[in-house]
C-alpha positions as CSV (number, residue, x, y, z in Angstrom):
1,M,0.0,0.0,0.0
2,E,1.0,3.6,-0.6
3,V,1.6,5.7,2.5
4,T,0.8,9.4,2.4
5,L,3.0,12.1,3.9
6,T,0.3,12.9,6.4
7,Q,0.2,9.2,7.6
8,T,4.0,9.1,7.8
9,L,4.1,12.3,9.9
10,L,1.4,11.0,12.2
11,V,3.3,7.8,12.8
12,T,6.5,9.9,13.3
13,L,4.7,12.0,15.9
14,W,3.6,8.9,17.7
15,A,7.2,7.6,17.7
16,F,8.3,11.0,19.2
17,I,5.7,10.8,22.0
18,I,6.4,7.1,22.9
19,G,10.1,7.7,22.7
20,I,9.7,10.2,25.6
21,D,7.2,8.0,27.4
22,Q,9.6,5.1,27.6
23,F,12.0,6.7,30.0
24,N,10.3,9.8,31.3
25,I,6.5,9.8,31.4
26,L,6.0,6.0,31.8
27,L,2.3,5.8,30.9
28,H,3.3,2.6,29.1
29,I,1.7,3.8,25.9
30,H,5.1,2.9,24.3
31,R,4.3,-0.9,24.5
32,P,4.0,-2.6,21.1
33,L,0.4,-3.6,21.9
34,V,-0.7,0.1,22.1
35,T,1.5,1.0,19.2
36,G,-0.2,-1.7,17.1
37,L,-3.6,-0.1,17.7
38,V,-2.4,3.5,17.1
39,V,-0.3,2.8,14.0
40,G,-2.9,0.4,12.7
41,W,-5.5,3.2,13.0
42,I,-3.2,5.7,11.3
43,L,-2.4,3.4,8.4
44,G,-6.0,2.2,8.0
45,D,-5.6,-1.5,9.1
46,V,-6.3,-1.8,12.8
47,Q,-6.7,-5.6,12.7
48,T,-3.2,-6.2,11.3
49,G,-1.8,-3.5,13.7
50,L,-3.3,-5.2,16.7
51,I,-2.2,-8.7,15.7
52,T,1.4,-7.6,14.9
53,G,1.5,-5.5,18.0
54,A,0.3,-8.4,20.2
55,T,2.9,-10.7,18.6
56,L,5.7,-8.1,19.3
57,E,4.4,-7.7,22.8
58,L,5.0,-11.4,23.5
59,V,8.6,-10.8,22.4
60,A,9.0,-7.7,24.5
61,M,7.6,-9.1,27.7
62,G,10.8,-11.0,28.5
63,M,13.1,-8.2,27.3
64,V,13.9,-6.3,30.4
65,P,17.1,-4.3,31.2
66,L,19.2,-6.1,33.8
67,A,22.1,-4.0,35.3
68,G,24.1,-2.8,32.3
69,A,22.6,-5.2,29.8
70,Q,20.1,-3.4,27.6
71,P,17.6,-5.4,25.5
72,P,16.6,-4.4,21.9
73,N,14.5,-1.3,21.9
74,M,11.0,-2.6,21.2
75,V,9.6,0.9,21.0
76,I,11.3,1.3,17.6
77,G,10.8,-2.4,16.9
78,G,7.0,-2.0,17.5
79,V,6.6,1.1,15.3
80,I,8.7,-0.3,12.4
81,G,7.4,-3.9,12.7
82,V,3.7,-2.8,12.7
83,S,4.2,-0.2,9.9
84,F,6.0,-2.7,7.6
85,A,3.5,-5.4,8.4
86,I,0.7,-3.1,7.1
87,I,2.6,-1.5,4.3
88,S,4.1,-4.7,2.8
89,K,1.2,-7.0,3.9
90,L,3.6,-9.2,5.8
91,P,2.4,-11.9,8.3
92,P,3.1,-10.9,11.9
93,E,5.9,-13.5,12.3
94,A,7.8,-12.1,9.4
95,A,7.3,-8.5,10.6
96,V,8.8,-9.5,14.0
97,A,11.9,-10.8,12.2
98,I,12.2,-7.5,10.4
99,A,11.6,-5.4,13.6
100,I,14.3,-7.0,15.7
101,P,17.3,-5.7,13.7
102,F,15.8,-2.2,13.9
103,A,15.3,-2.6,17.6
104,I,18.9,-3.8,18.2
105,A,20.4,-0.9,16.1
106,A,18.1,1.7,17.8
107,Q,19.1,0.6,21.3
108,G,22.8,1.0,20.4
109,C,22.1,4.5,19.3
110,V,20.1,5.2,22.4
111,T,23.1,4.1,24.5
112,L,25.3,6.5,22.6
113,I,22.9,9.4,23.2
114,F,22.9,8.6,26.9
115,T,26.7,8.5,26.9
116,A,26.8,11.9,25.2
117,F,24.6,13.4,27.8
118,S,26.4,11.9,30.8
119,P,29.0,14.7,31.2
120,L,26.1,17.2,31.5
121,M,25.1,15.5,34.8
122,H,28.1,17.2,36.5
123,K,26.7,20.5,35.3
124,A,23.3,19.6,36.7
125,D,24.9,18.8,40.1
126,R,26.6,22.2,40.1
127,W,23.4,24.0,39.1
128,C,21.6,22.1,41.9
129,M,24.1,23.4,44.4
130,E,23.7,26.9,43.0
131,G,19.9,26.7,43.1
132,K,19.5,27.1,39.3
133,T,16.3,25.1,39.0
134,S,15.3,26.6,35.6
135,A,18.6,25.4,34.1
136,I,18.1,21.9,35.4
137,A,14.6,21.8,34.0
138,A,15.9,23.0,30.6
139,L,18.5,20.3,30.6
140,N,15.9,17.6,31.3
141,Y,13.6,19.0,28.6
142,A,16.5,19.0,26.2
143,G,17.2,15.4,26.9
144,M,13.6,14.4,26.4
145,A,13.4,16.3,23.1
146,T,16.6,14.8,21.8
147,H,15.4,11.3,22.7
148,G,12.0,11.8,21.1
149,A,13.6,13.4,18.0
150,F,15.8,10.4,17.5
151,F,12.9,8.1,17.6
152,A,11.0,10.3,15.2
153,L,13.9,10.4,12.7
154,V,14.4,6.6,12.9
155,T,10.7,6.1,12.2
156,F,10.3,8.7,9.4
157,L,13.2,7.7,7.2
158,P,12.4,4.0,6.6
159,I,8.6,4.5,6.4
160,Y,8.6,7.5,4.1
161,F,11.5,6.6,1.8
162,G,11.0,2.9,2.0
163,A,7.2,2.7,1.7
164,S,7.1,2.9,-2.1
165,S,9.7,0.2,-2.5
166,A,8.8,-2.0,0.5
167,Q,6.2,-4.0,-1.3
168,A,8.4,-4.5,-4.4
169,I,11.3,-5.7,-2.2
170,V,9.0,-8.2,-0.3
171,E,7.7,-9.5,-3.6
172,A,11.2,-10.0,-4.9
173,V,12.3,-12.0,-1.9
174,P,12.2,-15.7,-2.5
175,A,9.3,-17.5,-0.7
176,W,11.8,-19.7,1.3
177,I,13.4,-16.7,2.8
178,L,10.1,-15.2,3.9
179,G,9.2,-18.6,5.3
180,G,12.4,-18.6,7.2
181,L,11.7,-15.2,8.6
182,G,8.3,-16.4,9.6
183,V,9.7,-19.3,11.5
184,A,12.3,-17.1,13.2
185,G,9.7,-14.6,14.1
186,G,7.4,-17.3,15.4
187,M,10.1,-18.4,17.8
188,M,10.6,-14.9,19.2
189,P,7.5,-15.0,21.5
190,A,8.7,-18.3,23.0
191,I,12.1,-16.9,23.6
192,G,10.6,-13.8,25.2
193,F,8.5,-16.0,27.6
194,A,11.5,-18.2,28.4
195,M,13.4,-15.0,29.4
196,L,10.5,-13.9,31.5
197,L,10.1,-17.3,33.2
198,K,13.8,-17.3,34.0
199,I,13.3,-14.2,36.1
200,M,9.8,-14.9,37.6
201,L,9.2,-18.7,37.7
202,K,9.3,-20.3,41.2
203,K,9.1,-24.0,41.8
204,E,5.8,-23.5,43.7
205,Y,4.1,-22.2,40.5
206,I,5.3,-24.8,38.0
207,A,2.1,-26.9,38.5
208,F,0.0,-23.9,37.5
209,M,2.1,-23.4,34.4
210,L,1.8,-27.0,33.4
211,A,-2.0,-26.9,34.0
212,G,-2.3,-23.9,31.8
213,F,-0.3,-25.6,29.0
214,I,-2.6,-28.7,29.2
215,L,-5.8,-26.6,29.2
216,V,-4.7,-24.7,26.1
217,T,-3.1,-27.6,24.2
218,Y,-5.5,-30.4,24.9
219,F,-8.8,-28.7,26.0
220,K,-8.5,-25.8,23.5
221,I,-9.4,-23.2,26.1
222,S,-9.1,-19.6,24.8
223,I,-6.4,-17.3,26.0
224,L,-9.0,-15.0,27.5
225,G,-10.5,-17.9,29.4
226,L,-7.1,-18.9,30.7
227,A,-6.3,-15.3,31.7
228,V,-9.5,-15.1,33.8
229,L,-8.8,-18.5,35.4
230,G,-5.3,-17.3,36.2
231,A,-6.7,-14.1,37.8
232,C,-9.0,-16.3,39.9
233,I,-6.1,-18.4,41.2
234,A,-4.1,-15.2,41.9
235,L,-6.9,-13.6,43.8
236,Y,-7.5,-16.8,45.8
237,D,-3.8,-17.0,46.7
238,F,-3.6,-13.4,47.7
239,Y,-6.6,-13.5,50.0
240,A,-5.9,-16.9,51.4
241,N,-2.2,-16.5,51.9
242,G,-1.0,-13.0,51.3
243,S,-3.5,-11.3,53.7
244,D,-2.8,-14.0,56.3
245,K,0.9,-13.4,56.2
246,G,0.4,-9.7,56.5
247,G,-1.9,-10.1,59.5
248,K,0.4,-12.4,61.3
249,A,3.4,-10.1,60.8
250,V,1.4,-7.1,62.2
251,K,0.4,-9.1,65.2
252,Q,4.0,-10.0,65.8
253,G,4.9,-6.3,65.7
254,V,6.6,-6.5,62.3
255,H,5.4,-4.6,59.3
256,P,4.7,-6.9,56.2
257,N,7.2,-5.0,54.1
258,G,10.0,-5.5,56.7
259,G,9.6,-2.4,58.9
260,I,8.8,-2.3,62.6
């Protein structure tokens, strides 16, 4: 499909906003699931946008920064992946495989931007001692604007200049390569969940995970039904055990969070 300049600018504006939201506002509108809805609406294909955004969200769930290790930037990955899925009419799995390289490159550039701004922190410390609050505010706004502008630029260039040729490129790619991208993209959500489980899974909850797997695989329960069932189990555990532990701790003169 052909993308108009207005559509490109709207997607670029969205990238600017969520680029700031990722590190500063934190409304979590930068998540791929929300991006899928918004970009899909802008480009006129909400269904593809939501499906691709949800697929990318499964990948992003396990990609969390740990200490100095930074995962691929799924904010850019979400915008580019959803946009190219709609523009080039790619299946979500292939769009994920295209989005990941953009996400990796973008995160490298974000790290460079943070590094370039790091010497200014000494100025901010000095301004703080001198009471120059307006200068500190200006520095923060400059950082936010720079970060948002980078996201906007990275979004605008491939969508606007690549939109007219994206479809032709996809059609020229052999079917076996697209199939391979689809398989690789299909594996990404599983990898994302594996990374998430590595952080969160406890031996006490393995039985629930296996039960959910059996319900989906053999009894064909929908994801929504499984989510509601999981919420019921979580609520039962909270009220049966969590509240109890808190009450016992208070009775013993110890705050549930560790205080006295």
